[in-house]
C-alpha positions in Angstrom: -31.4 82.6 139.8 -28.4 79.7 138.8 -28.1 76.6 139.4 -24.2 75.9 139.0 -22.7 72.8 137.7 -21.1 70.7 140.4 -18.4 69.4 139.0 -16.3 73.2 137.5 -19.1 75.4 139.1 -20.7 76.7 135.8 -24.1 78.1 135.0 -26.2 75.2 133.9 -29.0 75.3 131.0 -31.4 73.3 130.1 -31.2 71.0 126.9 -34.2 68.8 126.8 -34.2 66.4 129.6 -30.7 67.4 130.5 -28.5 70.5 132.3 -25.5 71.2 130.6 -22.6 73.5 131.4 -20.6 75.3 129.0 -18.2 72.4 129.9 -20.3 70.0 128.4 -21.1 68.3 131.7 -24.5 67.1 132.0 -27.0 66.0 134.5 -30.4 64.1 134.0 -33.8 65.5 135.2 -35.8 62.8 135.5 -39.2 61.8 134.3 -40.9 63.5 137.5 -38.7 66.9 136.9 -36.3 66.7 139.7 -32.1 67.6 138.8 -30.6 64.6 139.1 -26.4 65.3 140.7 -25.6 61.5 142.1 -24.1 60.1 139.1 -23.8 56.4 141.6 -26.7 54.0 140.6 -26.4 53.0 144.5 -29.2 55.1 146.8 -29.0 57.3 149.1 -30.8 59.1 151.6 -33.6 57.7 153.9 -35.0 54.1 153.2 -38.2 53.6 151.1 -39.4 51.9 154.6 -38.6 55.3 156.5 -40.1 57.5 153.7 -43.7 55.2 153.6 -43.6 55.6 157.5 -43.1 59.1 157.7 -45.6 60.2 154.5 -48.0 57.7 156.2 -47.5 59.4 159.5 -47.8 63.1 158.0 -50.8 62.5 156.3 -52.4 62.1 159.3 -52.1 65.8 160.4 -50.3 65.2 163.2 -47.5 68.1 162.4 -49.8 70.0 160.6 -49.2 72.9 163.6 -45.6 72.7 162.7 -46.1 72.7 159.2 -48.2 76.6 159.6 -45.6 77.7 161.7 -43.1 77.8 159.4 -45.6 78.6 156.1 -46.3 81.6 158.9 -42.3 82.6 158.5 -41.9 82.3 154.7 -44.9 84.6 154.8 -43.6 87.2 157.1 -40.4 87.4 155.6 -41.1 87.0 151.9 -37.7 85.7 151.2 -37.3 85.6 147.0 -35.3 83.2 146.8 -35.9 80.4 149.1 -33.9 76.7 149.6 -35.2 74.1 151.7 -32.3 71.4 152.8 -33.4 67.6 153.5 -36.6 68.5 152.3 -37.8 65.0 152.0 -40.8 64.4 150.1 -41.5 68.1 150.5 -44.7 68.3 152.9 -43.1 71.4 154.2 -41.7 72.5 150.6 -44.3 72.7 148.8 -46.4 75.2 151.1 -43.5 77.7 152.1 -43.9 81.0 150.3 -41.4 82.3 147.8 -41.0 83.5 144.5 -38.6 80.4 144.0 -38.1 77.4 145.6 -35.6 74.7 145.5 -35.6 71.5 147.9 -32.3 69.1 148.4 -32.4 65.6 149.5 -30.3 62.5 148.6 -33.1 59.9 148.4 -34.8 59.3 145.0 -37.8 57.9 146.4 -38.6 61.1 148.4 -38.0 62.9 145.5 -40.3 61.2 142.7 -42.9 62.1 145.5 -41.8 65.1 146.1 -41.7 66.5 142.1 -44.7 65.1 141.5 -47.3 66.3 143.8 -45.3 70.1 144.2 -44.8 72.0 140.7 -44.0 75.2 143.2 -40.7 74.2 143.8 -37.5 72.9 141.6 -35.7 69.7 143.3 -32.2 68.6 143.2 -30.8 65.1 144.2 -27.8 66.3 145.8 -25.6 66.4 148.8 -26.4 69.5 151.4 -23.0 70.1 152.2 -22.5 71.0 148.3 -25.1 73.4 147.2 -25.0 74.1 143.7 -25.6 77.6 144.1 -23.4 80.9 144.1 -21.9 82.3 146.5 -24.5 84.8 148.4 -27.0 83.9 146.3 -30.1 82.9 148.3 -32.7 85.1 150.8 -33.7 82.2 153.3 -32.8 79.0 154.3 -34.6 76.3 155.7 -33.1 72.6 157.6 -36.1 70.8 159.3 -35.1 67.7 161.3 -31.9 67.2 159.2 -28.0 68.0 159.6 -26.8 71.4 160.0 -24.6 72.3 157.2 -23.6 75.6 158.6 -20.6 76.5 156.2 -23.0 76.2 153.1 -25.8 78.0 154.2 -23.7 81.0 155.1 -22.0 80.7 151.7 -24.8 80.8 149.9 -26.9 83.3 151.9 -27.5 86.8 150.9 -26.3 89.7 153.6 -29.1 90.0 155.8 -30.5 86.6 154.7 -32.0 84.3 156.9 -32.0 80.4 158.3 -34.7 78.7 159.7 -33.5 75.9 162.2 -36.2 73.3 163.4 -35.1 70.4 165.4 -36.7 68.6 168.5 -36.9 70.4 171.8 -36.4 68.8 175.0 -40.0 66.5 175.3 -40.3 65.8 172.0 -41.7 61.7 171.8 -40.9 61.7 175.3 -44.3 59.4 176.0 -43.2 57.2 173.1 -39.8 56.5 174.3 -41.9 56.0 177.8 -43.3 52.6 175.8 -39.9 51.5 174.0 -37.4 51.8 177.0 -37.1 51.1 181.0 -35.2 54.4 181.2 -36.1 57.7 179.7 -34.2 61.6 180.0 -35.3 64.2 178.1 -33.4 65.3 175.1 -30.1 67.7 175.8 -30.2 71.4 173.8 -27.5 73.0 173.2 -27.1 76.5 171.9 -25.8 76.3 168.1 -23.8 79.2 167.5 -23.0 79.6 163.7 -20.1 81.5 162.5 -21.0 84.5 160.2 -24.6 84.5 161.6 -26.2 85.9 164.4 -29.6 84.2 166.1 -32.5 86.5 166.1 -35.2 84.3 167.4 -36.0 81.0 169.4 -38.6 79.7 170.4 -40.6 76.5 170.9 -43.5 75.7 169.3 -45.4 71.9 170.8 -48.9 69.9 170.9 -49.7 66.5 172.3 -52.6 64.8 170.5 -53.6 61.3 171.5 -52.5 59.3 168.6 -54.0 55.5 167.5 -52.1 52.8 167.2 -51.0 53.1 163.1 -50.3 56.3 164.1 -47.6 55.6 166.4 -46.2 52.4 164.7 -45.5 55.2 161.5 -44.2 57.5 164.0 -41.5 54.6 165.3 -40.5 53.6 161.8 -39.9 57.4 161.2 -37.4 58.1 163.6 -34.1 56.7 164.6 -35.9 54.0 167.1 -37.1 51.9 164.5 -33.5 50.7 164.3 -32.0 51.3 167.8 -35.1 49.4 169.7 -34.9 46.2 171.3 -37.5 43.3 171.1 -38.9 43.9 173.8 -40.0 47.8 172.9 -40.8 46.4 169.6 -43.5 44.1 171.6 -44.9 46.9 174.3 -45.7 49.4 170.8 -47.2 46.5 168.8 -49.6 46.0 172.3 -50.1 50.1 172.3 -53.6 51.3 171.5 -53.1 54.9 171.7 -51.3 57.0 173.5 -50.9 61.0 174.6 -47.4 61.9 172.6 -45.3 65.1 172.9 -44.6 66.6 169.8 -42.3 69.2 170.7 -39.7 71.8 168.3 -37.3 74.5 168.6 -37.6 77.0 166.0 -33.8 79.2 165.5 -33.7 82.0 163.0 -30.7 83.0 162.4 -29.1 86.3 160.1 -26.4 86.4 157.9 -24.0 89.4 159.0 
């Protein structure tokens, strides 16, 4: 499986702590082990506060049922080469089953943690909309709670390859929203066609655990509500000791035609 230079699209070769191509473009391999394609010093991707809250929440096990479902799908389809887009700290990526795995994200903070804790995956700091892989080179691509890079996914998947897409379903976090806002609506779910691909399966997985106060705060800060909610909603959340919250996900599986 080749990784390509993002500048000239030639094959990269490892040379010490760098990856280089025949045109002498070079990219650093961080001490934690991820390959850095981002030449800008400014940080990008998720903020540290969001990453810390997400890691704390995930470590509590509330999303373990979803991780188990995703892992079972990778076990079922047995991809040789898999890439997890917007992989974050590798919570799902680490457990996925494939002969060779890649994880892509734009957050240095997230990839530092992922690379240190998961040696089964090669992580790359780059955009999911400019994947450094040849056409038709991957057996499976996954995207979990992230923007849909549909054109790139269709490009890099082999014919018959699978795309696993996970997004919030109608009732996801409904009770959390009831704490934060006066008026609450279910999430709108739309069909998402992808050119050159066929949806072969779609189904929901859900749970409604009782989440304690600290867990609610972590959940709040790892979602867009953490920056969108006003003072009144924040105060109500601070005064909530625990709450049953719907964790409701929609899993869609596409196959490249």
